[in-house]
C-alpha positions as CSV (number, residue, x, y, z in Angstrom):
1,X,166.8,-34.7,339.3
2,X,168.6,-33.1,336.4
3,X,168.7,-29.6,334.9
4,X,170.8,-27.7,332.4
5,X,173.8,-26.0,333.9
6,X,175.1,-22.6,332.9
7,X,178.6,-21.2,333.1
8,X,177.6,-17.9,334.8
9,X,181.1,-16.5,335.2
10,X,184.7,-17.1,334.4
11,X,188.0,-15.5,335.3
12,X,191.7,-16.1,335.0
13,X,194.9,-14.6,336.2
14,X,197.6,-13.6,333.7
15,X,199.7,-16.7,332.9
16,X,203.5,-16.2,333.3
17,X,206.5,-17.1,335.4
18,X,205.6,-15.2,338.5
19,X,207.4,-16.7,341.5
20,X,206.9,-13.4,343.4
21,X,203.1,-13.9,343.4
22,X,201.9,-16.7,345.6
23,X,198.9,-19.0,344.9
24,X,196.7,-16.7,347.0
25,X,197.4,-13.8,344.7
26,X,196.8,-15.8,341.6
27,X,193.6,-17.3,342.9
28,X,192.4,-13.8,343.9
29,X,192.6,-12.7,340.3
30,X,190.7,-15.6,338.9
31,X,188.0,-16.1,341.6
32,X,187.4,-12.4,341.9
33,X,186.8,-12.0,338.2
34,X,184.6,-15.1,338.0
35,X,182.4,-14.1,340.9
36,X,182.0,-10.6,339.5
37,X,181.3,-12.0,336.1
38,X,178.6,-14.2,337.5
39,X,177.1,-11.4,339.6
40,X,177.3,-13.4,342.9
41,X,179.1,-12.9,346.1
42,X,179.3,-16.4,347.4
43,X,178.9,-20.1,346.4
44,X,177.6,-23.3,348.0
45,X,180.6,-25.5,347.3
46,X,184.0,-25.5,345.6
47,X,186.0,-28.0,343.6
48,X,189.7,-27.2,343.2
49,X,192.0,-28.8,340.7
50,X,195.8,-28.7,341.3
51,X,198.7,-31.0,340.9
52,X,201.8,-29.8,342.8
53,X,200.3,-27.3,345.3
54,X,200.8,-28.1,349.0
55,X,198.3,-29.7,351.3
56,X,195.4,-27.4,352.4
57,X,196.0,-25.0,349.5
58,X,192.3,-24.9,348.5
59,X,191.2,-23.7,351.9
60,X,194.1,-21.4,352.2
61,X,193.4,-19.5,349.0
62,X,189.7,-19.6,349.4
63,X,190.0,-18.1,352.9
64,X,191.9,-15.2,351.4
65,X,189.0,-14.5,349.0
66,X,186.3,-14.8,351.7
67,X,185.0,-18.3,350.9
68,X,184.8,-20.3,354.0
69,X,182.4,-22.7,355.7
70,X,181.3,-24.5,352.5
71,X,182.3,-27.9,351.2
72,X,185.7,-27.7,349.5
73,X,187.1,-30.7,347.5
74,X,190.5,-30.9,345.9
75,X,191.2,-33.1,342.9
76,X,194.4,-34.1,341.1
77,X,194.2,-35.5,337.6
78,X,197.5,-34.4,336.0
79,X,196.9,-31.8,333.3
80,X,193.1,-32.5,333.4
81,X,192.8,-31.4,337.1
82,X,191.1,-28.1,336.3
83,X,188.6,-29.7,333.9
84,X,188.0,-32.5,336.3
85,X,187.1,-30.0,339.0
86,X,184.7,-28.4,336.4
87,X,183.1,-31.7,335.5
88,X,182.4,-32.5,339.2
89,X,181.1,-29.0,339.8
90,X,178.8,-29.4,336.8
91,X,177.5,-32.7,338.1
92,X,176.8,-31.2,341.5
93,X,174.7,-28.4,340.0
94,X,173.1,-30.7,337.4
95,X,171.8,-33.1,340.0
96,X,170.6,-30.4,342.3
97,X,173.1,-31.1,345.1
98,X,174.2,-27.5,345.1
99,X,172.9,-24.3,343.6
100,X,176.1,-22.3,342.9
101,X,179.4,-24.0,342.6
102,X,182.9,-22.6,342.0
103,X,185.5,-24.6,340.0
104,X,189.0,-23.4,340.5
105,X,192.3,-24.5,339.0
106,X,195.7,-23.2,340.1
107,X,199.4,-24.0,339.9
108,X,202.7,-22.3,340.5
109,X,205.2,-24.2,338.4
110,X,208.1,-21.8,338.5
111,X,208.9,-22.5,342.1
112,X,208.6,-26.3,341.7
113,X,210.7,-27.1,338.6
114,X,213.6,-25.5,336.9
115,X,212.8,-27.3,333.6
116,X,210.7,-30.3,332.6
117,X,208.5,-31.9,335.3
118,X,210.5,-34.5,337.1
119,X,209.4,-38.0,336.0
120,X,207.8,-40.3,338.6
121,X,210.6,-42.7,339.7
122,X,208.2,-45.6,340.6
123,X,207.4,-46.0,336.9
124,X,209.9,-47.7,334.6
125,X,209.7,-44.7,332.2
126,X,210.5,-42.4,335.1
127,X,213.5,-44.4,336.3
128,X,214.8,-44.2,332.7
129,X,214.4,-40.4,332.8
130,X,211.6,-40.3,330.2
131,X,210.2,-36.8,330.9
132,X,207.0,-35.6,329.2
133,X,209.0,-33.8,326.4
134,X,210.5,-37.2,325.5
135,X,207.1,-38.9,325.6
136,X,205.7,-36.4,323.1
137,X,208.9,-36.5,321.1
138,X,208.4,-40.2,320.5
139,X,205.0,-39.6,319.1
140,X,206.4,-36.9,316.9
141,X,209.1,-39.2,315.7
142,X,206.5,-41.9,314.9
143,X,204.5,-39.4,312.8
144,X,207.6,-38.3,310.9
145,X,208.7,-41.9,310.3
146,X,205.3,-43.0,308.9
147,X,204.8,-39.9,306.9
148,X,201.7,-38.9,308.9
149,X,203.3,-35.4,309.3
150,X,206.4,-33.5,308.3
151,X,208.7,-31.4,310.6
152,X,207.4,-28.3,308.8
153,X,203.8,-29.2,309.6
154,X,204.6,-29.7,313.3
155,X,206.2,-26.3,313.3
156,X,203.2,-24.8,311.7
157,X,201.2,-25.5,314.8
158,X,203.6,-23.3,316.8
159,X,203.4,-20.6,314.1
160,X,199.6,-20.6,314.2
161,X,199.2,-20.6,318.0
162,X,201.8,-18.0,318.7
163,X,200.1,-15.8,316.1
164,X,196.7,-16.3,317.7
165,X,198.2,-15.3,321.1
166,X,199.1,-11.9,319.7
167,X,195.5,-11.0,320.4
168,X,195.4,-12.5,323.9
169,X,196.6,-10.1,326.5
170,X,196.6,-12.8,329.2
171,X,199.0,-15.1,327.2
172,X,202.5,-15.8,328.4
173,X,204.1,-15.6,324.9
174,X,203.0,-14.5,321.5
175,X,204.7,-13.5,318.3
176,X,205.0,-13.8,314.5
177,X,207.3,-16.7,313.8
178,X,208.1,-18.5,310.6
179,X,208.3,-22.3,310.2
180,X,212.1,-22.0,309.8
181,X,212.4,-20.0,313.0
182,X,210.5,-22.6,314.9
183,X,212.6,-25.4,313.6
184,X,215.8,-23.4,314.3
185,X,215.0,-22.8,317.9
186,X,216.9,-24.9,320.5
187,X,216.3,-28.6,320.4
188,X,214.5,-29.9,323.5
189,X,213.6,-33.5,322.7
190,X,214.3,-34.5,319.1
191,X,212.4,-33.6,316.9
192,X,210.7,-31.1,319.2
193,X,212.4,-27.7,319.5
194,X,211.9,-25.0,322.1
195,X,209.1,-23.2,320.3
196,X,207.2,-26.5,320.0
197,X,207.0,-26.9,323.8
198,X,204.8,-25.2,326.3
199,X,206.5,-22.9,328.8
200,X,206.8,-23.2,332.6
201,X,203.8,-21.1,333.9
202,X,202.1,-19.9,337.0
203,X,198.4,-19.0,337.1
204,X,194.8,-19.6,338.2
205,X,191.5,-19.9,336.4
206,X,187.9,-20.2,337.7
207,X,184.3,-20.7,336.7
208,X,181.0,-20.3,338.5
209,X,178.3,-22.8,337.6
210,X,174.5,-22.4,338.3
211,X,171.3,-23.8,337.0
212,X,170.5,-22.5,333.6
213,X,167.9,-19.6,333.6
214,X,167.1,-19.6,329.9
215,X,168.3,-16.0,329.3
216,X,169.3,-15.2,325.7
217,X,173.0,-15.7,325.1
218,X,173.5,-17.9,328.2
219,X,176.4,-20.3,328.0
220,X,175.4,-23.8,329.0
221,X,177.1,-27.1,329.4
222,X,175.8,-29.2,326.5
223,X,177.8,-32.3,327.4
224,X,180.8,-33.4,329.4
225,X,182.8,-36.6,329.8
226,X,185.8,-37.8,331.9
227,X,187.9,-40.9,331.4
228,X,191.0,-42.4,332.8
229,X,193.6,-44.1,330.7
230,X,193.2,-47.7,329.6
231,X,196.1,-50.1,329.0
232,X,198.3,-49.2,326.1
233,X,201.4,-50.7,324.7
234,X,203.4,-51.2,321.4
235,X,200.5,-53.2,319.9
236,X,198.2,-50.1,319.7
237,X,197.8,-48.8,316.2
238,X,197.9,-45.2,317.6
239,X,200.5,-43.1,319.4
240,X,200.2,-42.5,323.2
241,X,197.3,-40.3,324.1
242,X,195.2,-40.8,320.9
243,X,192.8,-43.5,322.2
244,X,191.8,-41.8,325.5
245,X,191.0,-38.6,323.6
246,X,189.0,-40.4,321.0
247,X,187.0,-42.4,323.6
248,X,186.3,-39.4,325.8
249,X,185.2,-37.4,322.8
250,X,182.7,-40.0,321.8
251,X,181.2,-39.9,325.3
252,X,181.0,-36.1,325.3
253,X,179.5,-35.8,321.9
254,X,176.9,-38.5,322.8
255,X,176.0,-36.5,326.0
256,X,175.7,-33.3,323.9
257,X,173.6,-35.0,321.2
258,X,176.1,-34.2,318.5
259,X,177.1,-36.4,315.6
260,X,180.7,-35.2,315.3
261,X,183.2,-32.7,316.6
262,X,183.0,-31.0,313.2
263,X,179.6,-29.7,314.4
264,X,181.3,-27.3,316.8
265,X,182.5,-23.8,315.8
266,X,185.6,-23.4,318.0
267,X,187.9,-25.7,319.9
268,X,190.5,-25.5,322.6
269,X,192.8,-28.5,322.9
270,X,195.7,-29.6,325.1
271,X,198.7,-28.6,322.9
272,X,201.5,-29.0,325.5
273,X,203.6,-29.8,322.4
274,X,203.0,-29.3,318.8
275,X,202.5,-33.0,318.1
276,X,199.8,-33.0,320.9
277,X,197.6,-30.7,318.8
278,X,198.1,-32.8,315.7
279,X,197.2,-36.0,317.4
280,X,194.3,-34.5,319.2
281,X,192.6,-32.9,316.2
282,X,192.7,-36.3,314.6
283,X,191.5,-38.1,317.7
284,X,188.6,-35.6,318.1
285,X,187.6,-36.3,314.5
286,X,188.0,-32.7,313.4
287,X,190.3,-33.9,310.6
288,X,190.9,-37.4,309.1
289,X,193.7,-39.6,310.4
290,X,197.1,-38.4,309.1
291,X,195.7,-34.9,308.3
292,X,196.4,-33.1,311.6
293,X,199.7,-31.6,310.4
294,X,198.3,-30.8,307.0
295,X,195.4,-29.0,308.6
296,X,197.7,-26.7,310.7
297,X,199.9,-26.0,307.7
298,X,197.0,-25.3,305.4
299,X,195.1,-22.9,307.7
300,X,192.2,-25.3,308.4
301,X,192.7,-25.0,312.2
302,X,193.6,-21.3,312.2
303,X,191.4,-18.4,312.8
304,X,189.3,-18.0,309.7
305,X,189.7,-21.7,308.8
306,X,187.1,-24.4,308.7
307,X,187.9,-25.6,312.3
308,X,189.6,-23.0,314.4
309,X,191.7,-24.6,317.1
310,X,193.3,-22.7,320.1
311,X,192.4,-19.1,319.3
312,X,193.7,-18.3,322.8
313,X,197.2,-19.4,321.7
314,X,196.8,-22.7,323.4
315,X,199.2,-24.1,326.0
316,X,202.1,-23.3,323.6
317,X,201.6,-19.6,324.0
318,X,199.1,-18.9,326.8
319,X,201.1,-21.1,329.1
320,X,200.5,-24.3,331.0
321,X,200.1,-24.1,334.8
322,X,198.8,-27.6,335.1
323,X,195.8,-27.3,337.4
324,X,194.7,-24.0,335.9
325,X,195.0,-25.0,332.2
326,X,191.6,-26.7,331.7
327,X,189.6,-23.9,333.3
328,X,191.5,-21.3,331.3
329,X,190.4,-23.3,328.2
330,X,186.8,-23.2,329.4
331,X,187.1,-19.5,330.1
332,X,188.3,-18.9,326.5
333,X,185.4,-20.9,325.0
334,X,182.9,-19.1,327.2
335,X,184.3,-15.7,326.0
336,X,184.2,-17.0,322.4
337,X,180.6,-18.0,322.7
338,X,179.7,-14.6,324.2
339,X,181.5,-12.8,321.4
340,X,184.0,-11.1,323.7
341,X,187.3,-12.1,322.2
342,X,188.1,-9.1,320.0
343,X,190.6,-9.8,317.2
344,X,190.8,-13.5,318.0
345,X,187.0,-13.9,317.9
346,X,185.6,-16.8,315.9
347,X,182.7,-15.3,314.0
348,X,179.3,-16.6,314.9
349,X,180.6,-19.2,317.4
350,X,177.6,-20.9,319.1
351,X,179.2,-24.3,320.0
352,X,182.6,-24.8,321.5
353,X,184.6,-27.8,322.7
354,X,187.4,-28.1,325.2
355,X,189.8,-31.1,325.4
356,X,192.3,-31.6,328.2
357,X,194.4,-34.7,328.5
358,X,197.5,-35.3,330.5
359,X,199.7,-37.5,332.6
360,X,202.1,-40.4,331.9
361,X,201.3,-43.3,334.1
362,X,203.2,-46.4,333.0
363,X,201.1,-48.9,330.9
364,X,198.2,-46.5,330.6
365,X,197.2,-44.2,327.7
366,X,197.4,-41.1,329.8
367,X,196.2,-40.3,333.3
368,X,192.9,-38.6,332.4
369,X,191.0,-36.8,329.7
370,X,188.1,-34.4,329.9
371,X,186.0,-33.3,326.9
372,X,183.3,-30.6,327.4
373,X,180.9,-29.1,324.9
374,X,179.5,-25.6,325.7
375,X,176.7,-23.8,323.8
376,X,175.5,-20.3,323.7
377,X,171.7,-20.2,323.7
């Protein structure tokens, strides 16, 4: 049994450092908005994505919003935890297992870490203190060394996404920066400066999925794919994270019946660091290899450009509470396809794509990647 699945409702909390608001309060914002948006007062099952939340957090926050007595499953897949919950919720509705399913992502980072996420000590990289900023910085250094991007082009990603976030009231940061200001901000992991790194964030995001009804303007899941990382080492021709995104994108586009990512109108990608957006736009096939930085600097991936990327402001500006990030991306694309994004709206958007990739397990090209294609019908 298989049927088209609709995203009936979405919701998010504000993303910010908010240690005074617990996970129950953050989830209340997201779930309450998603249920109201969907016009339902209950669901048949729930998938929850989170990384650092305590045991039993799913049942605890759901109890507070009045959802009890239904199957609840918690998944952890690094930065792709929220979109993993979405993919599994989608599959449950698509196959007829459940009629109405809630996907919820949540994270409170400000009470868990004072700075970068502590590396996993059981991995050689972790024992060496190689935190995620350093992992991405190595990719950036490789791009600079080979001439695939310049420092100014990397900074242009930050300039673009912070400017997009000016029109997103839920974003953690926004602002009109110049390339020089981005490059002059405090160095975090050479060559990545502070304004090229996502902030520590707390937040929640949710989506309600139901069988599609065929109503005009309905947002449906056209295709979705999930992969875990494959072995990767110095012999790969690409930097860390490229191959898992490219492989997952091929799966998702095939499921959606699309020839290329350039067929979509708007994209949200996992830009935890500026180099992440550059690598991802190339891995998706939005731009040719080596053109990711040029595309950002030349306005190709800005609002009004040929391939708008991260109109929400992305992780760099909206924030990155790990478990909530993917569902916040899906909420943004849903709003875009409904035409509800105001000054950051991509004109005429009918197809949207979300990419979420994360994690740094030794020897693997990332923990997991999810790519999802949504369509307004």
